VEXDREN-2710 file (C-alpha; in Angstrom, 1 decimal):
% VEXDREN-2710
k/r/px/py/pz
1/MET/-99.5/-42.3/-140.0
2/SER/-97.8/-40.7/-137.3
3/GLN/-96.8/-43.1/-134.3
4/GLU/-97.0/-41.4/-130.6
5/THR/-94.2/-41.3/-129.2
6/THR/-94.0/-43.4/-125.4
7/TYR/-91.6/-42.4/-122.8
8/THR/-90.4/-44.2/-119.6
9/ALA/-91.2/-42.8/-116.2
10/GLN/-87.7/-41.2/-115.7
11/GLU/-88.0/-39.6/-119.0
12/VAL/-91.3/-38.2/-118.2
13/LEU/-89.8/-37.1/-114.8
14/ALA/-86.9/-35.7/-116.5
15/GLN/-89.1/-33.6/-118.9
16/ALA/-91.5/-32.4/-115.8
17/GLN/-88.0/-31.5/-113.8
18/ALA/-86.8/-29.5/-116.9
19/ALA/-90.1/-27.5/-117.3
20/ARG/-90.3/-26.7/-113.6
21/ASP/-86.7/-25.1/-113.8
22/ALA/-87.8/-23.1/-116.7
23/ALA/-90.9/-21.9/-115.1
24/GLN/-92.9/-23.8/-117.8
25/TRP/-95.5/-24.2/-114.9
26/GLU/-98.4/-25.6/-116.8
27/LYS/-96.5/-27.7/-119.0
28/ALA/-94.5/-29.0/-115.7
29/ILE/-97.6/-29.8/-113.7
30/ALA/-99.1/-32.0/-116.7
31/LEU/-96.1/-33.8/-116.7
32/TYR/-95.8/-34.4/-113.0
33/GLN/-99.5/-35.5/-113.1
34/ARG/-98.8/-38.3/-115.2
35/ILE/-95.8/-39.5/-113.0
36/GLU/-98.3/-39.1/-110.0
37/GLN/-100.9/-41.9/-111.7
38/LEU/-97.9/-44.3/-111.3
39/ALA/-96.9/-43.4/-108.0
40/PRO/-100.0/-41.8/-105.9
41/GLU/-98.0/-42.0/-102.5
42/SER/-94.9/-40.0/-103.4
43/ALA/-94.5/-37.1/-101.3
44/GLU/-91.9/-35.5/-103.3
45/LEU/-93.9/-35.3/-106.3
46/LYS/-96.9/-34.1/-104.3
47/HIS/-94.6/-31.2/-103.2
48/ASN/-93.3/-30.7/-106.8
49/LEU/-96.8/-30.5/-107.9
50/GLY/-97.5/-27.8/-105.2
51/LEU/-94.3/-25.8/-106.0
52/CYS/-95.3/-25.6/-109.8
53/TYR/-98.8/-24.5/-108.8
54/PHE/-97.5/-22.0/-106.4
55/GLY/-95.3/-20.7/-109.1
56/TRP/-98.2/-20.7/-111.4
57/GLY/-99.7/-18.1/-109.1
58/LYS/-102.4/-20.7/-107.4
59/PRO/-101.6/-20.7/-103.9
60/GLU/-104.6/-22.7/-102.8
61/GLN/-103.9/-25.8/-105.2
62/ALA/-100.0/-25.4/-103.7
63/LEU/-101.3/-25.3/-100.4
64/HIS/-103.8/-28.5/-100.6
65/ARG/-100.4/-30.5/-102.7
66/CYS/-97.8/-29.6/-100.0
67/ALA/-100.2/-30.4/-97.0
68/HIS/-100.7/-33.7/-98.6
69/ALA/-96.6/-34.2/-99.0
70/LEU/-96.3/-33.6/-95.2
71/SER/-98.9/-36.0/-94.2
72/LEU/-97.3/-38.6/-95.9
73/LYS/-93.6/-37.4/-95.3
74/PRO/-93.9/-35.1/-92.2
75/ASP/-90.3/-34.2/-92.1
76/LEU/-90.4/-32.8/-95.8
77/TRP/-89.3/-29.5/-94.7
78/GLN/-89.4/-28.0/-98.3
79/SER/-93.2/-28.5/-98.5
80/GLU/-93.8/-26.7/-94.9
81/ILE/-91.8/-23.7/-96.2
82/LEU/-94.2/-23.8/-99.0
83/VAL/-97.1/-24.4/-96.9
84/ALA/-96.3/-21.2/-95.2
85/LYS/-95.7/-19.4/-98.3
86/SER/-99.0/-20.2/-99.4
87/HIS/-100.5/-19.1/-96.5
88/TYR/-98.8/-15.7/-96.6
89/ALA/-100.0/-15.4/-100.6
90/LEU/-103.5/-16.0/-99.6
91/GLY/-103.4/-13.3/-96.9
92/GLN/-103.1/-15.8/-94.0
93/MET/-100.5/-14.5/-91.8
94/GLU/-100.8/-15.7/-88.5
95/ALA/-101.1/-19.3/-90.3
96/ALA/-97.7/-18.4/-92.5
97/GLN/-96.0/-17.5/-89.0
98/ARG/-97.3/-20.5/-87.1
99/THR/-96.1/-22.7/-90.1
100/TYR/-92.6/-21.1/-90.1
101/GLN/-92.2/-21.4/-86.3
102/THR/-92.7/-24.9/-87.0
103/ALA/-90.3/-25.3/-89.6
104/LEU/-87.4/-23.2/-87.3
105/SER/-87.0/-26.9/-85.5
106/SER/-85.9/-28.6/-88.8
107/PRO/-81.9/-28.3/-89.3
108/ASP/-82.5/-27.9/-93.1
109/GLY/-85.3/-25.6/-93.3
110/SER/-84.9/-23.3/-90.4
111/ALA/-82.6/-20.6/-92.3
112/GLN/-85.6/-20.4/-94.6
113/ALA/-88.2/-20.3/-92.0
114/ARG/-86.1/-17.3/-90.2
115/LEU/-86.3/-15.3/-93.6
116/GLY/-90.2/-15.9/-93.6
117/ILE/-90.7/-15.0/-90.1
118/ALA/-88.5/-11.9/-90.7
119/ASP/-90.6/-10.7/-94.1
120/LEU/-93.8/-11.1/-91.7
121/ALA/-92.2/-9.0/-88.7
122/MET/-91.3/-6.0/-90.9
123/ASN/-93.9/-6.3/-93.7
124/GLN/-97.0/-7.4/-91.7
125/PHE/-96.6/-7.0/-88.1
126/GLY/-94.7/-3.7/-88.6
127/ASP/-91.2/-4.6/-86.6
128/PRO/-88.4/-4.0/-88.6
129/LEU/-86.3/-4.4/-85.4
130/GLY/-87.2/-7.7/-84.7
131/ALA/-86.6/-8.6/-88.4
132/MET/-83.3/-7.5/-88.0
133/GLN/-82.5/-9.4/-85.2
134/ILE/-84.3/-12.6/-86.8
135/VAL/-82.0/-12.8/-89.3
136/GLU/-78.9/-11.9/-87.6
137/PRO/-77.4/-15.4/-87.3
138/LEU/-77.9/-16.0/-91.0
139/LEU/-75.5/-12.8/-92.0
140/SER/-72.4/-15.3/-91.6
141/GLN/-74.1/-17.9/-93.7
142/PRO/-72.8/-17.6/-97.5
143/ARG/-76.1/-19.1/-98.8
144/PHE/-78.5/-16.8/-97.2
145/ALA/-76.4/-13.8/-96.2
146/MET/-77.6/-11.9/-99.3
147/ASP/-81.2/-12.0/-98.2
148/ALA/-80.2/-11.8/-94.6
149/GLN/-78.5/-8.2/-95.4
150/LEU/-81.4/-7.2/-97.6
151/THR/-83.7/-7.4/-95.2
152/THR/-81.4/-5.7/-92.7
153/LEU/-81.0/-2.4/-95.1
154/MET/-84.6/-2.5/-95.8
155/ALA/-85.6/-2.3/-92.1
156/SER/-82.6/0.3/-91.8
157/LEU/-84.9/2.5/-93.8
158/TYR/-87.9/2.3/-91.2
159/ASP/-86.0/2.5/-88.1
160/ARG/-82.4/2.8/-87.0
161/ASP/-80.7/4.3/-84.2
162/ASP/-78.1/6.7/-86.0
163/TRP/-81.2/8.4/-88.2
164/SER/-80.9/12.0/-87.1
165/GLN/-77.0/11.7/-86.9
166/LYS/-74.9/13.8/-89.8
167/GLY/-73.8/11.4/-92.4
168/SER/-76.7/8.4/-91.3
169/ALA/-78.0/8.7/-95.1
170/GLN/-74.6/8.9/-96.6
171/HIS/-74.0/5.8/-94.4
172/LEU/-77.1/4.0/-95.3
173/SER/-76.9/4.7/-99.0
174/GLN/-73.3/3.8/-99.5
175/ARG/-74.3/0.3/-97.7
176/VAL/-77.0/-0.2/-100.4
177/LYS/-74.4/0.4/-103.2
178/ASP/-72.0/-2.4/-101.6
179/PHE/-74.6/-4.4/-101.3
180/SER/-75.6/-3.9/-105.1
181/ALA/-72.3/-4.1/-106.3
182/GLU/-72.0/-7.9/-104.5
183/HIS/-75.5/-9.4/-104.8
184/LEU/-77.3/-7.7/-107.7
185/ARG/-74.8/-8.1/-110.7
186/LEU/-75.0/-11.1/-113.1
187/PRO/-71.3/-11.0/-114.5
188/ASN/-71.6/-14.4/-116.5
189/LEU/-74.7/-13.2/-118.5
190/GLN/-73.8/-11.3/-121.6
191/LEU/-76.8/-9.8/-123.8
192/ASP/-76.1/-9.1/-127.5
193/PRO/-76.6/-5.5/-128.6
194/LEU/-80.1/-4.4/-129.5
195/PRO/-80.8/-3.2/-132.9
196/ASP/-80.2/0.7/-133.1
197/HIS/-83.7/2.4/-133.3
198/ARG/-82.3/6.0/-133.9
199/GLN/-83.2/6.7/-137.3
200/LYS/-86.8/4.9/-136.7
201/TYR/-87.5/7.4/-134.1
202/ARG/-87.6/10.2/-136.6
203/SER/-90.5/8.2/-138.1
204/LYS/-93.9/9.8/-137.3
205/ARG/-95.2/5.7/-138.1
206/PHE/-92.6/4.7/-135.2
207/ARG/-93.9/3.6/-132.2
208/PRO/-91.3/3.2/-129.4
209/ARG/-91.7/0.2/-127.2
210/VAL/-92.1/1.3/-123.5
211/GLY/-91.6/-1.3/-120.9
212/LEU/-93.1/-1.3/-117.2
213/ILE/-91.9/-3.8/-114.8
214/SER/-93.2/-4.2/-110.9
215/PRO/-94.9/-6.6/-108.6
216/LEU/-97.4/-4.3/-108.0
217/PHE/-99.7/-3.3/-111.1
218/CYS/-102.6/-3.3/-108.5
219/VAL/-104.4/-1.2/-106.4
220/SER/-101.2/0.5/-104.7
221/PRO/-99.0/3.9/-105.4
222/VAL/-97.7/2.5/-108.7
223/TYR/-101.1/2.8/-109.9
224/PHE/-102.1/6.0/-108.2
225/LEU/-99.1/7.8/-108.7
226/THR/-98.3/6.9/-112.0
227/ILE/-101.4/5.7/-114.0
228/ALA/-101.9/9.7/-115.6
229/GLY/-98.5/9.4/-117.0
230/TRP/-99.0/6.0/-118.6
231/ARG/-102.4/7.0/-120.2
232/HIS/-100.5/10.0/-121.8
233/VAL/-97.5/7.9/-122.8
234/ALA/-99.7/4.9/-124.7
235/LYS/-101.1/7.7/-127.1
236/GLY/-97.9/7.8/-128.8
237/CYS/-96.0/4.6/-127.7
238/ASP/-96.7/0.6/-127.3
239/ILE/-96.7/-0.1/-123.7
240/VAL/-95.1/-3.6/-122.7
241/ILE/-95.8/-4.6/-119.3
242/PHE/-93.6/-7.2/-117.3
243/ASN/-96.1/-8.2/-114.5
244/ARG/-93.9/-9.5/-111.1
245/GLY/-96.9/-10.0/-108.9
246/HIS/-100.1/-12.0/-108.2
247/LYS/-102.5/-9.8/-107.3
248/SER/-105.3/-8.6/-109.5
249/ASP/-107.9/-5.9/-109.3
250/TRP/-109.8/-3.2/-111.0
251/ALA/-106.2/-1.2/-111.2
252/THR/-104.7/-4.7/-112.9
253/GLN/-107.2/-4.3/-115.2
254/ALA/-106.8/-0.4/-116.1
255/PHE/-103.1/-1.2/-116.9
256/LYS/-104.1/-4.1/-118.7
257/GLU/-106.3/-1.7/-121.0
258/LEU/-103.3/0.6/-121.9
259/SER/-100.8/-2.1/-122.6
260/SER/-100.2/-3.7/-125.9
261/GLU/-98.6/-6.8/-124.3
262/TRP/-98.9/-8.3/-121.0
263/ILE/-96.2/-10.4/-119.8
264/ASN/-96.4/-12.4/-116.7
265/ALA/-93.0/-13.2/-115.3
266/GLN/-93.6/-13.5/-111.6
267/HIS/-91.0/-16.3/-111.1
268/LEU/-88.5/-16.0/-113.4
269/ASN/-85.0/-15.5/-111.8
270/GLY/-82.5/-12.6/-112.6
271/ALA/-81.1/-14.2/-115.9
272/GLN/-84.4/-15.7/-117.2
273/LEU/-86.1/-12.4/-116.3
274/ALA/-83.1/-10.2/-118.3
275/LYS/-83.6/-12.4/-121.1
276/GLN/-87.1/-12.2/-121.4
277/ILE/-86.7/-8.1/-121.5
278/HIS/-84.2/-8.2/-124.0
279/ALA/-86.2/-10.3/-126.6
280/ALA/-89.0/-7.7/-125.9
281/ASP/-87.0/-5.1/-127.7
282/ILE/-87.5/-2.5/-125.4
283/ASP/-86.7/1.0/-126.0
284/VAL/-87.4/2.4/-122.5
285/LEU/-88.1/0.8/-119.7
286/TYR/-89.3/2.1/-116.7
287/ASP/-88.7/-0.1/-113.3
288/LEU/-91.4/0.5/-110.9
289/GLY/-90.5/-2.5/-108.4
290/GLY/-87.0/-1.4/-107.1
291/TRP/-86.5/-2.7/-103.7
292/MET/-90.1/-4.5/-103.7
293/ASP/-88.1/-6.8/-106.2
294/ALA/-84.7/-7.6/-105.9
295/ILE/-84.5/-10.0/-108.8
296/GLY/-85.9/-7.4/-111.1
297/LEU/-83.1/-5.4/-109.9
298/GLN/-80.6/-8.3/-110.9
299/ALA/-82.4/-8.5/-114.7
300/LEU/-81.6/-4.7/-115.1
301/SER/-78.2/-5.0/-114.0
302/THR/-77.5/-6.5/-117.2
303/LYS/-79.7/-3.2/-119.0
304/PRO/-81.6/-5.7/-120.9
305/ALA/-83.5/-2.4/-122.7
306/ARG/-81.8/0.5/-124.5
307/LYS/-82.5/3.2/-121.8
308/GLN/-83.5/2.6/-118.2
309/PHE/-85.2/4.7/-115.5
310/LYS/-86.1/4.2/-112.0
311/TRP/-89.4/5.7/-110.9
312/VAL/-92.4/5.0/-108.5
313/GLY/-92.5/1.5/-106.5
314/GLY/-89.9/0.4/-104.3
315/GLN/-88.0/3.9/-104.7
316/SER/-87.0/4.3/-100.9
317/VAL/-83.2/4.6/-101.8
318/THR/-80.8/4.2/-104.6
319/THR/-80.9/0.8/-106.4
320/GLY/-77.0/1.1/-106.5
321/LEU/-76.8/0.1/-110.0
322/ASP/-75.0/1.9/-112.5
323/THR/-77.2/0.6/-115.6
324/PHE/-80.2/3.4/-115.1
325/ASP/-79.8/5.9/-117.4
326/GLY/-81.9/8.6/-114.5
327/TRP/-83.8/8.6/-111.2
328/ILE/-86.7/10.6/-111.6
329/GLY/-87.3/13.0/-108.8
330/ASP/-88.3/17.0/-108.4
331/ALA/-86.1/19.4/-106.7
332/THR/-87.9/19.1/-103.2
333/GLN/-88.2/15.1/-103.3
334/SER/-84.3/14.4/-104.6
335/PRO/-82.5/17.9/-104.7
336/LEU/-79.4/18.1/-107.0
337/ARG/-77.2/18.5/-103.5
338/TYR/-78.3/14.7/-102.8
339/GLN/-76.6/13.4/-105.9
340/GLY/-74.0/11.5/-103.5
341/LEU/-76.8/9.3/-102.2
342/TYR/-77.5/8.0/-105.7
343/SER/-76.0/5.9/-108.3
344/GLU/-78.6/6.9/-110.8
345/PRO/-78.2/10.1/-112.4
346/LEU/-80.7/12.7/-110.4
347/ILE/-83.8/13.8/-113.3
348/ASN/-85.8/16.5/-111.6
349/ILE/-88.9/17.4/-113.5
350/ARG/-90.9/20.3/-112.5
351/GLY/-93.2/20.4/-109.9
352/ARG/-94.1/17.4/-108.4
353/TYR/-92.3/13.6/-109.6
354/CYS/-95.6/12.1/-109.9
355/THR/-99.3/13.1/-110.7
356/TYR/-101.9/11.6/-107.6
357/THR/-104.8/9.9/-109.6
358/PRO/-107.6/9.5/-107.0
359/PRO/-109.9/6.2/-107.1
360/ASP/-113.5/7.0/-107.7
361/TYR/-114.6/6.4/-104.1
362/LEU/-112.3/9.0/-102.6
363/PRO/-114.6/10.8/-100.4
364/SER/-115.3/14.4/-100.7
365/PRO/-113.9/16.5/-97.7
366/ALA/-115.9/16.0/-94.8
367/ALA/-117.7/19.2/-93.5
368/THR/-116.8/18.8/-89.8
369/LYS/-113.5/16.7/-88.8
370/SER/-112.4/15.6/-85.4
371/LYS/-109.4/17.6/-83.8
372/THR/-107.6/14.2/-82.7
373/PRO/-104.7/13.5/-84.7
374/CYS/-104.6/10.2/-87.1
375/VAL/-101.6/8.3/-88.4
376/PHE/-102.6/6.7/-91.5
377/ALA/-99.6/4.4/-92.1
378/ASN/-97.8/0.8/-92.5
379/PRO/-96.9/-0.1/-89.0
380/ALA/-93.3/-0.7/-90.0
381/LYS/-93.3/3.3/-90.2
382/VAL/-94.1/3.7/-86.8
383/SER/-90.4/4.1/-85.5
384/ARG/-89.2/4.1/-82.1
385/ALA/-88.3/7.9/-82.5
386/PHE/-91.5/8.4/-84.1
387/LEU/-93.5/7.2/-81.1
388/LYS/-91.2/8.7/-78.4
389/GLU/-92.1/12.0/-80.2
390/ILE/-95.7/11.6/-80.8
391/LYS/-96.1/10.5/-77.0
392/GLN/-95.3/14.4/-76.0
393/ILE/-98.4/15.4/-78.2
394/GLN/-101.0/15.3/-75.5
395/GLY/-104.6/13.5/-75.9
396/THR/-105.4/10.3/-78.0
397/LYS/-103.8/9.2/-81.5
398/VAL/-105.8/7.2/-84.0
399/PHE/-104.1/4.4/-86.0
400/ILE/-105.4/3.7/-89.2
401/HIS/-104.3/0.6/-91.3
402/ASN/-105.6/-3.0/-92.0
403/GLN/-102.4/-4.3/-90.3
404/TYR/-103.0/-2.9/-87.0
405/ARG/-105.3/-6.0/-86.7
406/TYR/-102.5/-8.1/-85.3
407/PRO/-101.9/-8.1/-81.3
408/GLN/-98.4/-7.8/-81.8
409/VAL/-98.5/-4.6/-83.5
410/GLN/-100.9/-2.8/-80.9
411/GLU/-98.7/-4.1/-78.1
412/ARG/-95.6/-2.3/-79.5
413/ILE/-97.4/1.1/-79.8
414/ARG/-99.3/0.5/-76.8
415/ALA/-95.9/-0.1/-74.8
416/VAL/-95.1/3.3/-75.4
417/LEU/-98.4/5.5/-75.8
418/GLY/-100.3/3.6/-73.4
419/LYS/-104.4/4.4/-73.3
420/ASP/-103.5/7.4/-75.9
421/ALA/-103.1/5.0/-79.0
422/GLU/-106.6/3.8/-80.5
423/PHE/-106.8/1.8/-83.6
424/VAL/-109.1/1.9/-86.5
425/ILE/-109.0/-1.6/-88.8
426/PRO/-110.7/-0.6/-91.9
427/ALA/-111.8/-3.6/-94.4
428/SER/-111.1/-1.9/-97.5
429/HIS/-108.7/0.8/-99.1
430/GLN/-112.3/3.1/-99.3
431/GLU/-112.9/2.6/-95.7
432/ALA/-109.4/3.5/-94.8
433/LEU/-109.8/6.9/-96.7
434/GLN/-113.0/7.4/-95.2
435/ALA/-111.6/6.9/-91.6
436/VAL/-108.6/9.4/-92.4
437/ASN/-111.4/12.0/-93.8
438/SER/-112.6/12.3/-90.2
439/HIS/-109.9/13.8/-88.8
440/ALA/-108.5/17.4/-89.3
441/THR/-104.9/16.3/-88.8
442/MET/-102.7/13.5/-90.0
443/ILE/-99.2/13.1/-88.2
444/ASP/-96.3/12.2/-90.8
445/THR/-94.1/9.1/-89.8
446/PHE/-90.4/9.7/-89.8
447/PRO/-87.8/8.6/-90.7
448/TYR/-89.5/6.6/-93.5
449/SER/-92.3/9.8/-94.3
450/SER/-95.9/9.1/-95.8
451/GLY/-96.1/8.8/-99.7
452/LEU/-99.4/8.1/-101.3
453/THR/-101.2/8.3/-97.9
454/ALA/-100.3/11.7/-97.4
455/ARG/-101.6/12.8/-100.7
456/GLU/-104.5/11.2/-99.9
457/ALA/-104.8/13.0/-96.6
458/ILE/-104.4/16.2/-98.6
459/ALA/-107.2/15.8/-101.3
460/MET/-109.8/14.6/-98.5
461/GLY/-108.9/18.1/-97.0
462/THR/-107.0/16.9/-93.7
463/LYS/-103.8/18.8/-93.0
464/VAL/-100.3/16.7/-92.9
465/ARG/-98.5/17.7/-89.8
466/VAL/-94.4/17.0/-90.5
467/LEU/-92.3/16.7/-87.9
468/HIS/-89.0/15.7/-89.6
469/VAL/-87.5/15.6/-93.0
470/GLY/-84.6/13.5/-93.9
471/GLU/-82.1/13.1/-96.8
472/LEU/-82.8/9.8/-98.3
473/PHE/-85.6/9.9/-101.0
474/CYS/-88.0/7.7/-98.6
475/GLU/-87.5/10.5/-96.2
476/ARG/-88.7/13.2/-98.2
477/HIS/-92.3/12.7/-99.3
478/THR/-93.7/15.2/-97.2
479/ALA/-90.7/17.8/-97.6
480/LYS/-93.0/20.4/-99.8
481/LEU/-95.4/20.5/-96.9
482/VAL/-92.9/22.2/-94.2
END
């Protein structure tokens, strides 16, 4: 007869913390809940439960637990930061902003609050310059310098003073390479060599294992610009997907249907992720996350797969890593004369570097279209130089995107364009396409140009007006239209 092992509260707590640190969220939650019965008023336990729920991709439960923790211990800044992150994950951006602002008053939590506010400024409220200013005090703090530098670099892609000057692209690319060399390497992690599969490749029965990694296996450019390719690849290969995001929709289901393995790896650190990829025995891995997932890039710095290629998804500028076997582009998007901007060897395929697969709800071209031009872009792409130039275009300009619903976004644009700026705030991707379809012309943003949105506009018969083409990958999405 087996006898159930009994543990002290301290032993169970140690087990819970070990499970939490290993990202074994469900196990950690069960263990913390056992302790919670003995200490129902412990704010720290509530916080740890919230942390595990957040890691497990359940922000509503995380919000509830951390709010309870704060009611017990109002100065628990870690819970305040997690409350803000949970609001963000739930799409409650203004609530996240308010919570981060409160956390700024905490000496220990202010740095993380700054990073959170900067993320909102750049990725939600369309203010990359504001994001740079917010993180500037953190550049000299070793613990937070990496995140602050990354924010500054990514913001510079959208708006920088020297964007039009000779050498600007080379300078920014070198800054990215330097950042990568300093922060994205995992020198202490040594992976065992993977078994040689070259003999197996000759066998007709052998199916290579193709890995995909991204936080955007959902309705996003990663779906619309790559799914046609993966459907073809899946005919002869086993596709293993490392999911780094929490979004789930009809496009997520499409990826799941073509994959042979689906691995949720949202909250693994770089070393843990590298080991997971390595254990999956991947022949060829395609990074579809890029600068949307710096931890993913850390993992790929160890080359956990036999071959690695960078393709769509956060493909704005070189990763700065030397562990990629190629950067997939085309002769217009990434001409070989710009190889110096990349640490990856350029592999330019014929025609276009990706294939647009429209959704079922893409409208047919409208019979009549308004002559008023539109701008269909994330507001972060609406740079100072872009606003200054389109101010010279007489008449109204209509801005189309859900993120224009925020007052601060409209105020920044109206400060330059005044009454010539109008805003359409679609509730869905389908509504956004319908809005663009009503316009004869879409003005392309710069220096960060339109990618998926330009392809969508063209598919609906809307002309894309290109004002400038740069040298960086993200500055050349519409180069073929000039």
